[in-house]
PADOKE-275819 format. One record per residue (C-alpha): x, y, z. Coordinates in steps of 0.25 Angstrom, whole numbers, plus 5000, padded with zeros to 4 digits. Each point is the difference from the previous one (the first is absolute). Layout:
residues N
XYZ ...
end
This chain:
residues 469
496948984956 499750145006 501150114996 500150035015 500649865002 500849994988 500850135004 500349945013 500449874994 501250074994 500650035014 499949855005 501349964993 500949975012 501250034992 499650144997 499450035014 501349975006 500750094991 499050115002 500149985015 501550024999 499750144993 499050035011 500449945013 500750135005 499750055014 500650144997 500250094988 501550005002 500249854998 499049944991 500749865002 500949924991 500050054986 499449904990 501049914994 500350054985 499749864995 498649995006 499750144995 500449974986 499249875001 498750085004 500150124992 500449934987 498849905001 498650054997 499349925010 500950035011 500050144997 498550015000 500049935013 501050105006 499050114997 498849925004 500749985013 500050155004 498550014997 499749875008 500850045012 499350145000 498749935002 500449895009 499650085012 499750145005 501150094996 500350144996 499449974986 498949915005 499250075010 501050075009 500050134992 498550015001 499749975014 501250065007 500050134992 498550005002 500249995015 501150114999 499150104993 498650035002 499349884994 500149885010 499849985014 499949875009 498849965008 501049935009 501450054999 501149904997 501350035006 500849984987 499150104993 499950115011 501250084996 499450014986 498750045005 500650115009 501250044990 501049975011 500949904993 501449985006 501249954993 500049865007 498649974995 500049864995 499050024989 500850124994 501249915000 499349894994 499450094989 501450064997 500649864999 498949954991 500150114990 501549984998 499849854999 499150034988 501050104994 501149905002 499249904992 499750104989 501450044999 500449854999 499049984988 500550134993 501549965001 499749864997 499250034987 501050114996 501249915002 499549874995 498650014994 500350064986 499349884993 498849995009 498750004993 499350085010 501250085004 499450144998 498749965008 500849945012 501050125000 498950104999 499249945011 501250005009 500250154998 498650025002 500049935014 501350075004 499350134998 498749965007 500949965012 500850135000 498750084999 499549955013 501350005007 500350154997 498650045004 500149935013 501450035004 500550124991 501449994996 500449854999 501249924995 499949984985 500549864997 500049964986 500949885000 500249875008 501550035003 500049995015 501350065002 499550134993 498850005009 500749985013 500150145004 499050074990 499550145004 498650054998 499750064987 499250134998 498549974998 500150084987 501149904995 499149885003 498950064992 500950024989 500449855001 498549975000 499850084987 501249934994 499549865004 498650034995 500450064987 500849884997 498849915004 499250084990 501049974989 500149855003 498649965004 498949974990 498650055001 499549865001 499949935014 500849875002 498849935007 499949854996 498649974994 499150105006 500050134992 499450085012 501149975010 500950125001 501049955010 501350034993 500650134997 499850054986 500450134993 498850085005 500249955015 501450074998 499450124994 498950015011 501049995011 500950104993 498850104999 500049995016 501550025001 499950124991 498950065008 500849985013 501250074993 499150114997 500349984985 498550044996 500249994985 500649865000 499049955011 498850054991 500649944987 500349865007 498649995006 499450044987 500749884993 499449915009 498650075000 499950004985 500349854998 498849924997 500549885009 499550085012 498750065004 499350045013 499149895006 498650065000 499549925012 500850025012 500049855005 500949974988 501350085001 500749915009 499649864994 501149924992 499250044987 500050155003 500150084987 500650125007 501249915006 501350044994 500849915009 499549905011 500849905008 499649855001 499749965014 500649875006 499349874995 498749985007 499850145005 499550144996 500750135005 500750035013 499150125001 498749924999 500549915010 500550115010 498950104998 498749915000 499649955014 499849855002 499049935008 499450125006 501350065005 500450145001 500750054987 501550015001 500050144995 498850105000 499850124991 500150135008 498850095001 500850124993 500149914987 498549955001 499550145001 500850044988 499149924991 498950084993 498649965000 499749904989 501449964998 500049864994 501449975006 499349975013 500049864994 501450005003 499750015015 499549885009 499250015012 499949915012 499450015014 500749965013 499450015013 499050104995 501150094993 500150024985 501449994994 500450034986 501149934993 500650014985 499349904991 500650034986 500449855001 498749915003 500749875002 500649975013 500949885005 499449874995 499150054989 500149954986 501050074991 499450124992 500950125003 501450044997 500850105008 499950144992 501350074999 499750104989 498650044995 499550104990 499250095010 501450055005 500450044986 498850094999 500450065013 501550024997 499650074987 499050095007 501150045010 501050024989 499050094993 499750085012 501550035003 500150054985 498850095003 499149914990 498850015009 499049964989 500849884997 500149965014 498550025002 499849894989 500949905007 499450035014 498649984994 500349874994 500349945013 498850075007 499049964990 500449865000 499750015015 498650054998 500350155004 499750134993 501150054991 500750135005 499750124991 501550055000 501050075009 500450145001 501449985006 501049895002 499750005015 498649964998 500349904989 501049935010 499050005011 499149924990 501249914996 500349975014 498649965003 500049904988 501349945003 499649985015 498749934996 500449924988 501449955005 499749995015 500649875006 500849984988 501549995000 500250125009 499650104990 499350095011 501350005009 500950034988 499050114995 500050075014 501550005001 500350054986 498950114999 500350145007 499050045011 498950104997 500350085012 501450075002 500149955014 500349864995 501049944990 499249894994 498649954999 500549885009 500450115011 498750074998 499149875001 500749915010 500550105010 498550025003 499749855000 501249945007 500650065013 501449944998 500150064986 501350064997 500650054987 501149895000 498949904998 499950044985 501149904999 500249865006 501349985008 501149924994 500049875008 501050005012 500649864995 500350064987 500850125006 500849905008 500349914988 500450124991 500650125007 499950084987 498550015002 499550125007 498750015007 498850084996 499850135008 499349995013 500349855003 
end
């Protein structure tokens, strides 16, 4: 039986599903529903099979439908930045394309709620295993995965919304009027979670019979995400060290052929998520046009024009003609809806680690070391190596180019980069201001953060709205 189906079979236990739903049925952050009965929790988290199913249930729910961790981060942030457009504007995506979100936007509210649902699930697993799981055979693995998944959710929450409530328990009374926590503290929590995950997780992937499946977090997945978190915290030494730990491990290597990185057997995969049974990725289903239709999202000319001649990463761009007009769309995933299974959903991959190490070295003024990393990515793409850089500014221009092309239409990397990097010119604050003020007439600096949903402000009067909304 394929590993894809075995992982999801765990979630079919109705008894467990009801308990997980009890954890996750909250309509709002402040009231996550009736707390799980202590007897039920003790039953789950003192039983190896049920505890495993509890963790599997989180992965499975993430991948059941489009969500912040299953496609939304890619196409919403791609539309919000300078990557994606729509041939025919869908009303629900128009505020993202124009960076004109309002606090009552239903998709923003949905995304906020889903993140906190997943966080509530991870909190339930962490509490349950710590309280009742001392004799579990896979205690460390399951607890480590929960810490990893909590950090992953908080990473996207804080990069979309800024300061957010830090919820680390399932105590609904404590969470009723919780205030927003400074983003710096959220990052500290991510570091703590990922360091715990590093200590708890094995280097070996928990993946049934198929040794190539990397669909459960292991120690190096925690280390790879930690490298990114350190980068965003501007802890350059720690980011370089964490990325180096991943790069130097013989488990991983860059695929030499660019039709290979996003397959389920990818050697550069550090972590992938399994699609729902009988399907491939949500991104493939969303981006690849069906039956001669227009693509749901097209690649903006500014991104197409950024590709250098001879760049093999053109293989990651599809092309279709509609009424005599050529449209380009992301094609990192080659399988659309209904195609036979061959692709998992890439969460973390080795190429990003080279770029993290490059940026960390630039910021430490190790320009020669950064050149090596940038050239590793360029030469894999069939491009000439850079001779070197005579300044940090020149090196950062090259680094931005490689991140833009290597990581386009992938988990919102471009949007997060634009908003975290300072502008080149003194008349703007960030690269986002610099780039998007020219592209989007409605652009305002407030758009660097999404609004806190109106319904959440009504439910929790301790929450304060982001500036400008």
